[in-house]
C-alpha positions as CSV (number, residue, x, y, z in Angstrom):
1,M,111.2,86.2,96.1
2,A,109.4,89.2,94.6
3,Y,107.0,88.9,91.8
4,R,107.5,91.1,88.7
5,I,104.7,93.7,88.0
6,I,103.5,94.1,84.4
7,F,100.8,96.6,83.3
8,T,98.5,96.2,80.3
9,G,97.9,99.1,78.0
10,A,94.4,99.5,79.4
11,A,95.8,99.7,82.9
12,R,98.3,102.4,81.9
13,R,95.5,104.4,80.3
14,D,93.4,104.0,83.4
15,L,96.1,105.5,85.6
16,R,96.8,108.6,83.6
17,P,93.9,110.8,84.6
18,L,93.9,110.0,88.3
19,P,94.8,112.7,90.8
20,Q,98.2,112.4,92.4
21,D,97.0,111.6,96.0
22,L,94.9,108.6,94.7
23,L,97.7,107.6,92.3
24,T,100.1,107.4,95.3
25,R,97.7,105.1,97.2
26,I,97.1,102.9,94.2
27,D,100.9,102.7,93.4
28,A,101.6,101.6,97.0
29,R,99.1,98.8,96.8
30,I,100.4,97.6,93.4
31,L,104.0,97.6,94.7
32,S,102.8,95.5,97.7
33,L,101.5,92.9,95.3
34,S,105.0,92.2,94.2
35,E,105.8,90.9,97.7
36,N,102.4,89.2,98.4
37,P,100.2,88.8,95.3
38,R,97.3,87.4,97.4
39,P,97.1,89.8,100.3
40,R,94.3,89.8,102.9
41,G,91.1,91.3,101.4
42,V,91.8,90.1,97.9
43,E,88.8,88.5,96.1
44,R,88.4,86.4,93.0
45,I,86.5,88.0,90.1
46,Q,83.2,86.3,89.7
47,G,81.6,85.2,86.5
48,G,84.2,82.7,85.2
49,R,86.9,85.3,84.7
50,D,90.4,84.2,85.8
51,G,91.6,87.0,88.0
52,L,91.7,88.8,91.3
53,R,90.6,92.2,92.6
54,V,91.8,94.4,95.4
55,R,90.3,97.5,96.7
56,V,91.8,101.0,97.1
57,G,89.0,103.2,98.3
58,D,86.3,103.3,95.6
59,Y,88.8,102.0,93.0
60,R,89.5,98.4,92.1
61,I,92.7,96.9,90.8
62,L,92.0,93.8,88.6
63,Y,95.0,91.5,88.1
64,T,96.2,88.0,87.4
65,V,99.0,86.0,89.0
66,D,101.3,83.6,87.2
67,D,103.1,81.7,89.9
68,A,105.3,79.7,87.5
69,Q,106.8,82.9,86.0
70,Q,106.3,84.9,89.2
71,V,104.5,87.7,87.3
72,V,101.6,89.9,88.4
73,T,99.7,91.4,85.4
74,I,97.7,94.5,86.2
75,G,94.7,94.5,83.8
76,R,92.5,97.4,84.9
77,V,92.5,100.2,87.5
78,R,89.1,101.9,87.6
79,H,86.3,103.2,89.8
80,R,84.1,100.4,91.2
81,R,81.1,101.5,89.1
82,D,83.1,101.2,85.8
83,V,85.7,98.5,86.3
84,Y,83.5,95.4,85.5
85,R,81.9,96.7,82.3
86,G,83.0,94.8,79.3
87,L,84.5,91.8,81.2
């Protein structure tokens, strides 16, 4: 069964300024998380934060998974140099 994808307000703001070709690649990866929220290459966020990260080129998608509700919540989508600031 597919997981539902939910975006936080911060994630929506992160996606707005991205170029279309990059947005297409990120969108494909996010949609794939609905079928498999823990794909190969996913890593846990270090530092005591509860969450996962997945790479799309130089960008990172930070998200959490709620298996009971079958929901994937996308928290941030930013360049690797900026994504972990403020966590």
